[in-house]
C-alpha positions as CSV (number, residue, x, y, z in Angstrom):
1,M,0.0,0.0,0.0
2,K,1.3,3.5,-0.9
3,A,2.6,5.6,1.9
4,E,0.3,8.5,1.0
5,L,-2.8,6.4,1.4
6,I,-1.6,5.0,4.7
7,E,-1.0,8.5,6.1
8,K,-4.3,9.8,4.7
9,I,-6.3,7.0,6.4
10,F,-4.6,7.7,9.8
11,A,-5.4,11.4,9.4
12,D,-9.0,10.9,8.3
13,T,-9.8,8.6,11.3
14,A,-8.0,10.5,14.1
15,Y,-11.0,10.6,16.4
16,V,-12.7,8.5,19.1
17,R,-15.0,5.8,17.7
18,T,-16.4,3.7,20.5
19,G,-18.6,0.6,19.7
20,G,-22.2,1.5,18.9
21,S,-21.5,5.2,18.5
22,S,-22.3,7.5,15.5
23,E,-18.5,7.9,15.1
24,E,-18.1,4.2,14.8
25,L,-20.7,4.1,12.0
26,R,-18.9,7.1,10.4
27,T,-15.7,5.0,10.4
28,A,-17.4,2.0,8.9
29,E,-18.8,4.0,6.1
30,Y,-15.4,5.6,5.6
31,L,-13.7,2.2,5.3
32,Q,-16.4,1.2,2.8
33,S,-15.6,4.3,0.7
34,V,-11.9,3.5,0.8
35,C,-12.6,0.0,-0.4
36,K,-14.6,1.4,-3.3
37,E,-11.7,3.7,-4.3
38,L,-9.5,0.5,-4.3
39,G,-12.0,-1.3,-6.6
40,L,-13.4,-3.4,-3.8
41,N,-17.1,-4.0,-2.9
42,A,-17.7,-3.6,0.8
43,Y,-20.9,-4.0,2.7
44,L,-22.0,-3.4,6.3
45,E,-23.5,-6.1,8.4
46,S,-25.2,-4.7,11.6
47,F,-25.7,-6.3,15.0
48,E,-27.3,-5.2,18.2
49,V,-25.3,-3.9,21.2
50,D,-26.1,-2.6,24.7
51,M,-25.8,1.1,25.0
52,A,-26.1,3.7,27.8
53,T,-26.1,7.4,28.4
54,V,-24.9,8.6,31.8
55,H,-26.7,11.7,33.0
56,E,-25.1,12.0,36.5
57,A,-22.1,10.3,38.1
58,V,-20.9,11.7,41.5
59,L,-18.3,10.2,43.8
60,T,-17.8,11.7,47.3
61,V,-15.1,10.3,49.6
62,D,-15.1,11.6,53.2
63,G,-17.2,14.5,52.1
64,R,-14.9,15.5,49.2
65,E,-16.0,15.1,45.6
66,V,-13.7,13.1,43.4
67,P,-13.8,13.4,39.6
68,C,-15.2,10.2,38.1
69,K,-17.1,8.6,35.2
70,G,-20.0,6.3,35.8
71,Y,-19.8,2.7,34.6
72,L,-22.1,2.3,31.5
73,C,-24.8,-0.3,31.7
74,A,-24.3,-0.7,35.5
75,G,-27.8,0.6,36.4
76,S,-28.7,3.7,38.4
77,G,-28.9,4.3,42.1
78,E,-27.3,5.9,45.1
79,V,-25.1,4.2,47.7
80,E,-23.4,5.5,50.8
81,A,-21.2,3.1,52.8
82,P,-17.8,2.5,54.3
83,L,-14.9,2.4,51.8
84,Y,-12.8,-0.7,51.5
85,Y,-9.6,-1.1,49.4
86,L,-9.4,-4.6,48.0
87,T,-5.9,-5.7,47.0
88,E,-6.1,-9.5,46.8
89,G,-8.7,-12.1,45.7
90,D,-8.2,-14.5,48.6
91,R,-11.1,-15.5,51.0
92,Y,-10.0,-13.2,53.8
93,S,-9.6,-10.2,51.6
94,L,-12.9,-10.7,49.9
95,S,-14.7,-11.1,53.2
96,G,-14.0,-7.4,53.8
97,C,-16.3,-6.4,50.9
98,K,-19.6,-7.0,52.7
99,G,-21.6,-3.9,53.0
100,K,-18.8,-1.7,51.5
101,I,-18.1,0.4,48.5
102,V,-15.0,-1.4,47.2
103,L,-12.0,0.3,45.5
104,F,-9.9,-2.3,43.6
105,D,-6.9,-2.5,41.4
106,G,-7.1,-3.5,37.7
107,Y,-10.0,-4.1,35.4
108,L,-13.5,-5.2,36.3
109,G,-13.4,-8.7,34.8
110,Y,-16.0,-11.4,35.1
111,W,-14.5,-13.2,38.1
112,R,-13.7,-10.0,39.9
113,Y,-17.3,-8.9,39.6
114,R,-18.6,-12.3,40.7
115,D,-16.4,-12.1,43.8
116,L,-17.7,-8.6,44.6
117,L,-21.3,-9.8,44.3
118,E,-20.9,-13.0,46.2
119,N,-19.1,-11.2,49.0
120,G,-21.7,-8.5,49.5
121,A,-20.2,-5.4,48.0
122,L,-22.7,-2.6,47.6
123,A,-20.9,-0.6,44.9
124,F,-17.4,-0.4,43.4
125,I,-14.6,2.0,42.3
126,S,-11.9,1.3,39.7
127,Y,-9.2,3.5,38.4
128,D,-6.9,3.9,35.5
129,G,-4.2,6.3,34.2
130,N,-0.7,6.8,35.6
131,V,0.4,8.7,38.7
132,N,3.4,10.0,36.8
133,Y,1.6,11.4,33.7
134,A,0.5,15.0,33.6
135,D,-3.1,14.3,32.5
136,R,-6.0,13.4,34.7
137,D,-7.9,11.5,32.0
138,I,-10.6,9.0,33.1
139,D,-11.7,6.1,30.8
140,H,-15.4,5.7,30.4
141,R,-15.8,2.0,31.2
142,E,-18.8,-0.3,31.2
143,L,-20.2,-3.2,33.1
144,R,-20.5,-5.6,30.2
145,P,-23.7,-7.7,30.0
146,Y,-21.8,-11.0,29.9
147,V,-20.1,-9.9,33.1
148,S,-23.2,-8.7,35.0
149,K,-25.7,-11.3,33.7
150,G,-28.4,-9.0,34.9
151,E,-27.1,-8.6,38.4
152,K,-26.0,-5.0,38.7
153,I,-24.4,-2.8,41.3
154,I,-23.4,0.7,40.5
155,G,-19.7,1.8,40.1
156,V,-17.5,4.6,38.9
157,N,-14.0,4.9,37.4
158,I,-11.4,7.5,38.6
159,N,-7.9,8.6,37.8
160,A,-5.0,6.7,39.4
161,K,-3.8,9.9,41.1
162,D,-7.1,10.2,43.0
163,A,-7.0,6.5,43.9
164,V,-3.6,6.9,45.5
165,E,-4.8,10.0,47.5
166,I,-7.9,8.1,48.7
167,V,-5.8,5.2,50.0
168,N,-3.0,7.4,51.4
169,S,-5.5,9.4,53.4
170,D,-7.1,6.3,54.9
171,A,-10.5,7.4,53.7
172,K,-13.4,5.9,55.6
173,T,-16.7,6.5,53.7
174,A,-17.8,7.0,50.2
175,K,-21.0,7.9,48.3
176,I,-21.8,7.1,44.7
177,V,-24.7,8.6,42.7
178,L,-25.2,7.2,39.2
179,K,-28.1,7.9,36.9
180,Q,-28.2,6.7,33.3
181,D,-30.5,5.5,30.5
182,E,-29.8,2.0,29.1
183,Y,-31.0,0.9,25.6
184,K,-30.3,-1.2,22.6
185,G,-28.0,0.3,19.8
186,T,-26.3,-0.9,16.7
187,S,-22.8,-1.7,15.7
188,Q,-21.6,-3.1,12.4
189,N,-18.9,-5.2,10.7
190,V,-17.6,-4.1,7.3
191,I,-17.1,-7.1,5.0
192,V,-15.2,-7.4,1.7
193,D,-15.0,-10.6,-0.4
194,V,-12.3,-11.6,-2.8
195,K,-13.4,-14.6,-4.9
196,G,-10.9,-17.4,-5.3
197,E,-10.8,-20.6,-7.3
198,I,-12.6,-22.6,-4.7
199,E,-15.4,-21.8,-2.2
200,D,-13.4,-22.6,0.9
201,Q,-12.4,-19.5,2.8
202,I,-9.6,-17.8,4.6
203,V,-10.9,-15.1,6.9
204,F,-9.0,-11.9,7.8
205,T,-10.1,-9.8,10.8
206,A,-9.1,-6.4,12.3
207,H,-11.2,-4.1,14.5
208,Y,-11.8,-0.5,13.7
209,D,-13.4,0.8,16.9
210,S,-11.5,2.5,19.8
211,T,-11.9,3.1,23.5
212,S,-13.4,6.3,24.9
213,L,-10.1,8.3,25.2
214,S,-8.3,6.9,22.2
215,Q,-7.9,7.9,18.5
216,G,-7.0,4.3,18.0
217,A,-4.2,4.8,15.4
218,Y,-2.1,1.9,16.8
219,D,-5.1,0.0,18.3
220,N,-6.3,-0.6,15.7
221,M,-6.6,1.5,12.6
222,S,-3.2,0.1,11.8
223,G,-4.7,-3.4,11.5
224,C,-7.5,-2.1,9.3
225,I,-4.9,-0.5,6.9
226,G,-3.2,-3.9,6.8
227,L,-6.5,-5.5,5.8
228,L,-7.0,-2.9,3.1
229,G,-3.5,-3.4,1.7
230,M,-4.0,-7.2,1.5
231,A,-7.5,-7.0,0.0
232,E,-6.1,-4.7,-2.7
233,Y,-3.2,-7.1,-3.3
234,F,-5.4,-10.2,-3.6
235,A,-8.0,-8.5,-5.8
236,A,-5.2,-8.0,-8.3
237,N,-3.7,-11.5,-7.7
238,K,-6.5,-14.0,-7.6
239,P,-6.0,-16.6,-4.9
240,H,-6.8,-20.3,-4.8
241,Y,-8.9,-19.9,-1.6
242,S,-11.7,-17.4,-1.4
243,L,-10.9,-14.6,1.0
244,R,-13.2,-12.6,3.3
245,F,-11.9,-9.5,5.0
246,I,-13.9,-8.4,8.1
247,F,-13.4,-5.0,9.7
248,C,-14.9,-5.8,13.1
249,G,-17.0,-3.3,15.2
250,S,-17.1,-3.1,19.0
251,E,-14.0,-5.3,19.6
252,E,-13.0,-3.1,22.5
253,R,-16.4,-3.9,24.2
254,G,-15.7,-7.6,24.4
255,L,-15.0,-8.8,20.8
256,L,-18.7,-8.2,20.0
257,G,-18.2,-7.8,16.3
258,S,-16.4,-11.1,15.7
259,K,-18.7,-12.9,18.2
260,A,-21.7,-11.6,16.2
261,Y,-20.2,-12.6,12.9
262,C,-19.5,-16.2,14.2
263,E,-23.1,-16.4,15.4
264,M,-24.6,-15.0,12.3
265,H,-22.4,-17.2,10.0
266,A,-22.2,-20.3,12.1
267,D,-23.1,-22.6,9.2
268,E,-20.4,-21.2,7.0
269,L,-17.5,-21.6,9.5
270,K,-17.0,-25.2,8.6
271,D,-15.7,-24.0,5.2
272,V,-13.1,-21.5,6.8
273,A,-9.6,-23.0,6.8
274,L,-7.9,-20.2,8.8
275,C,-8.4,-16.9,10.5
276,I,-5.7,-14.3,10.1
277,N,-6.1,-11.3,12.5
278,L,-4.2,-8.0,12.7
279,D,-4.3,-6.1,15.9
280,M,-1.7,-3.3,16.3
281,I,1.1,-3.3,13.7
282,G,3.4,-0.7,12.3
283,C,4.5,1.2,15.3
284,I,7.9,2.8,15.6
285,M,9.3,0.5,18.3
286,G,8.6,-3.0,19.4
287,K,8.9,-6.7,18.4
288,F,6.7,-8.3,15.8
289,I,4.7,-11.2,17.2
290,A,2.5,-14.0,15.9
291,C,0.2,-15.7,18.3
292,A,-1.1,-19.0,16.9
293,T,-4.3,-20.3,18.4
294,S,-3.7,-23.6,16.6
295,E,-1.4,-26.6,16.4
296,M,2.3,-25.9,17.1
297,K,3.3,-26.6,13.5
298,L,2.0,-23.2,12.6
299,V,4.4,-21.6,15.2
300,H,7.3,-23.4,13.6
301,Y,6.2,-22.4,10.1
302,L,6.0,-18.8,11.0
303,S,9.5,-18.9,12.6
304,Y,10.9,-20.5,9.5
305,L,9.2,-18.0,7.3
306,G,10.7,-15.1,9.2
307,D,14.2,-16.6,8.6
308,E,13.4,-17.2,4.9
309,L,12.3,-13.6,4.3
310,G,14.7,-12.0,6.7
311,F,12.0,-10.6,9.0
312,Q,12.3,-10.6,12.8
313,I,9.4,-12.4,14.4
314,K,8.5,-14.1,17.7
315,A,5.9,-16.8,17.1
316,Y,4.2,-18.7,19.9
317,Q,1.1,-20.7,20.7
318,D,-1.6,-19.1,22.9
319,V,-5.0,-17.4,22.9
320,Y,-4.8,-13.7,21.8
321,S,-7.2,-11.1,23.2
322,S,-8.7,-10.1,19.9
323,D,-11.1,-11.0,17.1
324,S,-9.3,-14.2,16.2
325,T,-10.5,-15.8,19.5
326,P,-14.3,-16.3,18.6
327,F,-13.2,-18.1,15.4
328,A,-10.8,-20.3,17.2
329,D,-13.5,-21.1,19.7
330,K,-15.6,-22.4,16.8
331,G,-12.8,-24.7,15.7
332,V,-11.2,-22.4,13.1
333,P,-7.4,-22.3,13.6
334,A,-6.2,-18.7,13.9
335,V,-3.1,-16.5,14.1
336,S,-2.9,-12.9,15.3
337,F,-0.1,-10.6,14.2
338,A,1.0,-7.5,16.1
339,R,4.0,-5.3,16.7
340,A,4.1,-5.3,20.4
341,A,5.7,-2.1,21.8
342,G,4.6,-2.0,25.3
343,R,2.7,0.7,27.2
344,D,5.9,2.9,27.6
345,L,6.5,3.1,23.8
346,A,3.0,2.9,22.2
347,P,0.3,3.1,24.9
348,I,-3.2,1.9,24.1
349,H,-6.7,2.6,25.5
350,N,-5.8,6.2,26.3
351,S,-5.2,9.6,24.7
352,Y,-1.6,8.7,23.8
353,D,-2.6,6.3,21.1
354,T,-2.2,8.6,18.1
355,V,-0.4,8.6,14.8
356,K,2.7,9.9,16.6
357,V,3.6,6.3,17.6
358,M,3.3,5.0,14.0
359,K,5.9,4.7,11.3
360,T,4.7,4.4,7.7
361,S,7.7,2.4,6.4
362,Q,7.3,0.0,9.3
363,M,3.6,-0.4,8.4
364,Q,4.6,-1.3,4.9
365,K,7.1,-3.9,6.0
366,D,4.7,-5.5,8.5
367,I,2.0,-5.6,5.8
368,A,4.4,-7.1,3.3
369,F,5.4,-10.0,5.7
370,I,1.7,-10.7,6.6
371,T,0.8,-10.7,2.9
372,A,3.6,-13.1,2.1
373,F,2.3,-15.5,4.8
374,A,-1.3,-15.0,3.7
375,S,-0.4,-15.6,0.0
376,R,1.2,-19.0,0.9
377,M,-1.9,-20.0,2.8
378,A,-4.3,-18.6,0.2
379,N,-2.6,-20.3,-2.7
380,A,-1.9,-23.6,-1.1
381,A,-3.4,-26.7,-2.8
382,L,-4.7,-27.5,0.7
383,C,-4.2,-25.0,3.6
384,P,-1.5,-26.8,5.6
385,V,-2.8,-25.7,9.0
386,S,-4.7,-28.6,10.7
387,R,-8.3,-27.7,11.4
388,E,-8.1,-28.9,14.9
389,I,-7.7,-26.9,18.1
390,P,-5.3,-28.6,20.6
391,D,-6.6,-29.6,24.0
392,N,-4.3,-27.2,25.9
393,I,-5.6,-24.3,23.7
394,K,-9.2,-25.4,24.3
395,E,-8.6,-25.1,28.0
396,K,-7.2,-21.6,27.5
397,L,-10.2,-20.7,25.4
398,D,-12.5,-21.9,28.2
399,E,-10.7,-19.6,30.6
400,Y,-10.6,-16.6,28.3
401,L,-14.3,-16.9,27.4
402,L,-15.2,-17.3,31.1
403,R,-16.4,-20.8,31.0
404,K,-13.8,-21.8,33.5
405,R,-11.9,-19.9,36.2
406,K,-8.2,-19.7,35.6
407,K,-6.2,-21.6,38.3
408,A,-4.2,-19.4,40.6
């Protein structure tokens, strides 16, 4: 893909585009228009998502108001109670949650939320950001429906600097007021097909939505540009396998676009030989990785290919937290590509994820390697990746998709 087009796409999409928002739809239509300019026919496929509009979110700690954002889809209400700082997930620590507003470290995952409910927490406070950064940004997080399962307690998110101050002051009481409207909205996947010599497919995925603070250049307009580059290449170089490129919506809200696709196209997945996912490529610094949710042979193949083409790559077997996972869970072997720079070099899910961390020539090199791999798969007489998910990976999928709690 030409450098000028890469830079134009980054510039044209330098705005927040959360799942289900009008900005996300604007981006889907933009990607559709870029496809048209490249001679590709793209169409939108909509799916339903839970949405919320917060009208009031107030946190008061020991009588002092603390800046916060209310958790979307966490219901409405008012709670005043003793404040408890939870640092561990053992039985003793969790026993202190009863009748309290609980401040905790990290994300509100499924098991953390279950622990809060089962141990009698009345409400919760999470935090994000960095105590050493100048900003006081606060992410607008949500209580995801598959986490709450209809059991809701209210919560807010605050900046890490305020969390430190709260704990340092030995704060005793807190009060949360949260008012919001909850409703059903729409997100969409953008789909492009390249017809091959046979009907069997290789599917390519990358998400185009962002989190509430982020322009999402690195995470993950970079992956979308990679898909556009490959779609353009294969449209001009007809492959043996038919190819489907899926720009997934609402990934940041729990892989909702890829999950919706797998549900809506369940009968077609038996004909998908491989899923190739791009999530964060082309940044200035960082190592290039390939996470294979498949048999180990694919890991070795990718390592050999890196040697053959003179491209540094670390390949390994695991479950990747991206749109490849729902496909793997349905029995489709998958591989996710990324240039992993780390939060100090290319932060994600915050206001520092902009085009400033990207390098056009590195984008082109990453896309060229992924295209070389994809071309070998797409033009194989038979895709060499076994269509079986190993037992150790099935167990990791069970843990990632919350069917089984990960062992301590």
